[in-house]
N, C-alpha and C positions, 0 to 999 in steps of 0.2 A: 838779330839777337839783342843788340843794345840800342838804346835810344840815341846815343852819341858814341863817338869813337875816342874815348878818353886816353887810352893807351897810345894811340897814334899821335894825338895832340901833345901828350907829355914828351914823347920821344922827339917830336919836331921842335917843341919849345926849348928843350934842353940841348938839342943838337946831339942826341944819343943815337948811335948806330945800332941797328937790330942785331948785328953780329956780336957786338960787345955785350949787349944785354942778354942774349941767348947764352953766351959763354958764362957770364957772371951768374946767371940764374940756373945754370946746369941743365939747360934744355937745348934741343936742336934748333937750328935756324928756321927750319921748315915749321916746327911747332909754334915758334914765336911769330913767324910770318902769318900763320893761320889765325893766331890770336889778334894780331894787329888788324888783319882784314876781316875780323869777326866771323871767320869760317868755323870757329869752335870756341867753346867756353872753357876756361882753365879749371883744372881741379883745384881744390883749396890749397894743396901743397905747392903747386906751381904758382898760383896767385900769390902766396906768401913769399916765395923765393923771388918773384919778379918785384914785388913791393919792397922787399928788403934790399934788393940790388939798387933800386931807385931811391931808397931812403924815404919811402912813403908807407902809408897804411893801405891795405887791400881796398878799403872803402874809398880811398882817394882815386883809385884807378877804375874800380868796378862798383859804382854806387848801387845801393839796394834798389 
């Protein structure tokens, strides 16, 4: 799906737990896990909520 796994890298570098991010973004842990493992692509709404929770822009996580 992606050429690199930016979301995983951001979580690792910041020491952010997937459970915290899933709760903060209002999605299930399983949905976030699938995104981190690149098993699925987020909808725009979910991407915005994740970016907001991480205080980033969507493009910082999922570059064009």
